[in-house]
C-alpha positions in Angstrom: 0.7 -37.3 -4.7 3.1 -39.6 -2.8 1.7 -42.0 -0.3 1.1 -40.4 3.1 1.5 -36.9 1.6 -1.4 -34.7 2.6 -3.1 -32.3 0.3 -2.0 -28.7 0.6 -3.9 -25.5 1.0 -2.3 -22.5 -0.8 -2.7 -19.2 1.1 -1.7 -16.1 -0.8 -1.2 -13.2 1.5 -0.8 -9.7 0.2 1.1 -8.4 3.2 0.9 -4.7 2.3 1.2 -2.4 -0.7 4.5 -0.8 0.1 7.1 -1.4 -2.7 10.5 0.1 -3.5 9.7 -0.2 -7.2 7.0 1.8 -9.0 6.9 0.0 -12.4 4.9 1.7 -15.0 2.9 -1.4 -15.8 2.0 -2.1 -12.2 -1.3 -0.7 -10.8 -0.6 1.8 -8.0 -2.7 -0.2 -5.6 0.3 -2.5 -5.3 2.9 0.1 -4.5 1.1 3.2 -3.2 2.2 2.4 0.4 -1.0 3.3 2.2 -1.5 -0.3 3.6 1.2 -0.9 6.3 2.4 -4.4 7.0 0.7 -6.2 10.0 2.9 -6.6 13.0 4.9 -9.8 13.6 2.8 -11.3 16.4 -0.4 -10.8 14.4 1.1 -12.5 11.3 2.2 -15.4 13.5 -1.2 -15.6 15.2 -3.0 -15.8 11.9 -0.5 -18.3 10.5 -0.8 -20.6 13.5 -4.6 -20.4 13.4 -4.6 -21.4 9.8 -2.2 -24.2 10.3 -4.4 -25.6 13.1 -7.6 -25.2 11.1 -6.3 -27.0 7.9 -4.6 -29.7 10.0 -8.1 -30.6 11.3 -9.1 -30.9 7.6 -6.2 -33.2 7.0 -4.3 -30.6 5.0 -0.9 -28.9 5.2 -0.4 -25.2 4.4 1.6 -23.3 1.8 2.0 -19.6 2.7 2.7 -17.5 -0.3 3.7 -14.0 0.6 3.3 -11.3 -2.0 3.1 -7.5 -2.1 4.0 -4.8 -2.7 7.4 -6.1 -1.9 7.2 -8.6 0.9 10.9 -8.5 1.7 10.3 -5.0 3.0 8.8 -6.8 6.0 12.2 -7.0 7.7 10.9 -9.5 10.2 9.7 -12.1 7.7 12.7 -14.4 8.5 11.6 -14.3 12.1 8.1 -15.4 11.1 9.8 -18.2 9.2 11.8 -19.2 12.2 8.7 -19.4 14.4 6.8 -21.5 11.9 9.7 -23.7 10.9 8.7 -26.7 13.1 5.2 -26.8 11.5 4.5 -28.8 8.4 4.3 -25.7 6.2 6.0 -24.3 3.1 6.9 -20.6 2.7 6.8 -19.2 -0.9 8.1 -15.7 -1.6 7.2 -13.6 -4.7 9.7 -10.8 -4.8 11.7 -8.3 -7.0 14.9 -9.7 -5.5 16.1 -6.4 -4.2 16.5 -7.3 -0.5 20.0 -7.2 0.9 22.2 -10.3 1.0 22.1 -10.1 4.8 18.3 -10.4 4.6 18.5 -13.4 2.2 21.1 -15.1 4.5 18.6 -14.8 7.4 15.6 -15.9 5.4 16.9 -18.7 3.1 16.5 -21.7 5.4 12.8 -21.0 5.9 11.9 -20.6 2.2 10.6 -23.5 0.2 10.3 -21.5 -3.1 11.3 -18.1 -4.3 9.9 -16.4 -7.4 12.0 -13.4 -8.5 10.7 -10.9 -11.1 13.4 -9.0 -12.9 11.9 -5.6 -13.5 13.8 -3.6 -16.1 12.8 -0.1 -14.9 14.4 -0.5 -11.4 16.4 -3.7 -11.0 20.1 -4.0 -10.1 21.0 -7.0 -12.3 24.3 -7.5 -10.6 22.6 -7.8 -7.2 19.9 -10.1 -8.5 22.6 -12.3 -10.0 24.2 -12.5 -6.6 20.8 -13.5 -5.0 20.2 -16.2 -7.6 23.7 -17.6 -7.2 23.2 -17.7 -3.4 19.8 -19.4 -3.7 21.2 -22.0 -6.1 24.1 -23.0 -3.8 23.5 -26.7 -3.1 25.4 -26.9 0.2 22.7 -25.0 2.0 19.0 -25.6 2.5 17.5 -26.3 -1.0 15.2 -23.6 -2.5 12.9 -24.1 -5.5 13.8 -21.0 -7.6 11.9 -19.4 -10.5 13.0 -16.3 -12.3 10.6 -14.3 -14.4 11.5 -11.4 -16.8 8.4 -9.2 -17.3 8.1 -7.6 -20.7 5.6 -5.2 -22.3 4.8 -5.1 -26.0 7.2 -2.3 -26.8 10.4 -3.2 -28.8 12.6 -1.6 -26.2 11.1 -3.6 -23.3 11.0 -6.8 -25.4 14.5 -6.7 -26.7 15.9 -6.0 -23.2 13.8 -8.9 -21.8 15.1 -11.3 -24.5 18.7 -10.4 -23.9 18.4 -10.5 -20.1 16.6 -13.9 -20.3 19.4 -15.3 -22.5 22.0 -14.0 -20.0 20.1 -15.5 -17.0 19.7 -18.8 -18.8 23.4 -18.9 -19.8 24.5 -18.1 -16.2 22.0 -20.1 -14.1 20.1 -22.5 -16.4 16.6 -21.1 -15.6 14.3 -18.2 -16.4 11.2 -17.4 -18.4 9.6 -14.3 -20.0 6.5 -13.0 -18.4 3.8 -11.6 -20.6 1.8 -8.9 -18.8 -1.8 -7.9 -18.6 -2.8 -4.4 -19.6 -5.5 -4.4 -16.9 -3.3 -5.9 -14.1 -5.2 -5.5 -10.8 -8.5 -4.9 -12.5 -9.5 -8.4 -13.6 -6.2 -9.3 -15.3 -7.5 -11.0 -18.4 -6.4 -8.7 -21.2 -2.8 -8.8 -22.4 -0.8 -5.9 -23.8 -1.1 -5.8 -27.6 1.9 -8.1 -28.3 2.5 -8.7 -32.0 2.1 -12.3 -33.3 5.8 -12.4 -33.8 6.4 -11.7 -30.1 3.9 -14.4 -29.1 5.6 -16.8 -31.4 9.0 -16.0 -29.9 7.6 -16.3 -26.4 6.2 -19.8 -27.2 9.5 -20.8 -28.8 11.1 -20.0 -25.4 8.8 -22.3 -23.5 5.7 -20.2 -22.9 2.1 -21.3 -23.4 0.2 -20.7 -26.6 -2.5 -18.2 -26.0 -6.1 -19.0 -27.0 -7.6 -16.4 -29.4 -10.9 -14.8 -28.4 -13.3 -12.2 -29.8 -12.0 -9.6 -27.4 -8.4 -8.8 -28.6 -7.3 -12.0 -30.3 -5.0 -12.9 -27.4 -7.1 -13.1 -24.3 -6.7 -16.5 -22.7 -10.1 -17.6 -21.4 -10.5 -20.7 -19.2 -13.4 -23.1 -19.1 -16.7 -21.7 -17.7 -17.3 -22.5 -14.1 -20.9 -21.2 -13.4 -22.7 -23.8 -11.3 -19.7 -25.9 -10.5 -18.6 -26.9 -7.1 -15.5 -24.8 -6.2 -13.0 -25.7 -3.6 -11.7 -22.2 -3.0 -11.4 -21.8 0.7 -10.3 -25.5 0.9 -7.6 -25.6 -1.8 -6.9 -21.8 -1.7 -7.3 -18.8 0.6 -6.5 -15.1 -0.1 -5.7 -12.3 2.4 -5.7 -8.8 0.9 -3.7 -5.7 2.0 -6.6 -4.6 4.2 -6.5 -7.9 6.1 -9.7 -9.1 4.5 -9.9 -12.9 4.0 -11.4 -14.5 0.9 -11.6 -17.9 -0.5 -9.9 -16.6 -3.6 -9.3 -13.2 -5.4 -12.6 -13.8 -7.1 -14.3 -13.0 -3.7 -16.8 -15.9 -4.3 -18.6 -16.8 -1.1 -18.2 -13.4 0.4 -15.7 -12.1 2.9 -14.7 -14.7 5.6 -13.4 -12.2 8.1 -10.5 -9.8 8.8 -7.2 -10.6 10.5 -7.6 -7.6 12.7 -10.8 -9.1 14.1 -9.9 -12.5 15.5 -11.2 -15.1 16.1 -12.1 -16.1 12.5 -14.3 -19.0 11.4 -12.3 -20.5 8.6 -14.1 -22.3 5.7 -14.6 -26.0 5.9 -16.8 -26.7 2.8 -16.7 -25.9 -0.9 -19.1 -23.4 -2.5 -21.0 -23.2 -5.8 -19.3 -20.9 -8.2 -21.5 -18.2 -9.9 -18.8 -16.7 -12.1 -18.1 -17.7 -15.7 -14.3 -18.1 -15.3 -11.3 -17.3 -13.1 -9.5 -14.1 -13.9 -6.6 -14.8 -11.6 -4.0 -17.5 -12.0 -4.0 -18.2 -8.2 -7.8 -18.9 -8.3 -7.3 -21.5 -11.0 -5.6 -23.7 -8.4 -8.9 -24.3 -6.6 -10.5 -27.6 -7.8 -13.8 -27.3 -9.7 -16.2 -30.3 -10.0 
């Protein structure tokens, strides 16, 4: 960490579960559309409350908006504009389908964009236009990551490899994304990829999975039971019902709900009583 740079609290906010894609490998809880987006003023009130709270703890905030498809919240650029003078970062995890007009309004407020290229629904030509726009260096810089999700089937895999090669040739970035068969239900069991596919994934820059007794390819982290966990300090999660948690593990219990302000935000770490994190976001919370 650079001198004078403050630690950051990452806040992952599942804004709603409305999505214009209905990918076969995505649990319906993320695209069924029965959890509407909160209104603009409530989003701003919660964000400003979080900024003030973590500022008192000597920390800056990273808002990571996910869905569903967060760009379906048409007013998200307005939220970015209102927060722009605060020491915050805005991260967007998206399928890249928003109109170019939306991206033009939003870009200056975005610190990082993670685009997932979903074979079953994506318009590659449009996504390429979005990537090119976000890579232009004469506008506000945006940290850009492009993921190509693939299942274990040969059809999905071969399309993913070819698409990844094209994206890398055109833009110099991109990575395959291996998927969990139980996504949204613990997310620790991969699809039954062959060893050949895992080897190819690793050769393209992916991590080497750690074999386990479950399916040979489940990646299990160190055990955390009894450790001091800084979820709630390093991380915070807001679900599509507006419930607030230290992390997606729900350790420490529900903190509150955005529809029932004011909220008493966490100030201290907790003792973890789980064996391990089953969500990549939760891994970002320090454990001692």
